[in-house]
C-alpha atoms as one frame of an Amber mdcrd trajectory, in Angstrom:
protein
 -27.555 -58.676  -0.418 -25.994 -59.547   2.916 -29.261 -60.906   4.332 -29.747
 -63.140   1.312 -26.347 -64.846   1.525 -25.239 -64.628   5.171 -27.721 -67.126
   6.694 -26.310 -69.899   4.503 -22.612 -69.335   5.326 -20.392 -70.550   8.169
 -20.496 -67.073   9.727 -24.146 -67.677  10.674 -23.260 -71.084  12.154 -20.230
 -69.853  14.147 -21.994 -66.923  15.814 -20.612 -66.679  19.360 -23.528 -64.559
  20.559 -25.811 -67.561  20.143 -23.709 -69.645  22.539 -24.942 -67.580  25.501
 -28.571 -68.626  24.924 -28.657 -72.317  23.908 -32.316 -72.542  22.840 -31.911
 -69.462  20.635 -29.095 -71.232  18.821 -31.351 -74.099  17.746 -33.954 -71.630
  16.478 -31.457 -69.432  14.624 -29.852 -72.420  12.913 -33.150 -73.803  11.608
 -33.899 -73.618   7.922 -37.086 -71.660   8.543 -35.286 -68.769  10.229 -32.594
 -68.774   7.559 -35.276 -68.706   4.870 -37.102 -65.830   6.542 -33.871 -63.828
   6.790 -33.107 -64.477   3.115 -36.677 -63.607   2.173 -36.437 -60.294   3.993
 -33.213 -59.560   2.132 -34.876 -60.311  -1.211 -37.895 -58.185  -0.287 -35.593
 -55.314   0.645 -33.772 -55.527  -2.700 -37.081 -55.703  -4.587 -38.423 -52.584
  -2.845 -35.151 -50.737  -3.449 -35.217 -51.612  -7.165 -38.859 -50.519  -7.472
 -38.103 -47.235  -5.720 -35.078 -46.639  -7.956 -37.113 -47.230 -11.134 -39.914
 -44.909 -10.010 -37.698 -42.137  -8.627 -38.411 -38.683 -10.008 -36.961 -35.392
  -8.804 -39.393 -32.518  -8.552
C-alpha cells in the first residue's frame, strides 16, 4: 500500500537523498516514475491477494 500512495505525497517530493544527484531528482519527480512505482505497488497487492485466496495447507 505504501508504494501506491507514497509517490503522490510530499514525502516523495522532499526526499533529501535526491538532492545529491540533480538529474536523478528530475527523473524521480516525473509522473512516469511515480506511475511505475504505484503500478508496482498495485501489482504486489494483487499477487498477495491471489496467493491468499489460493493458499492451502498440506
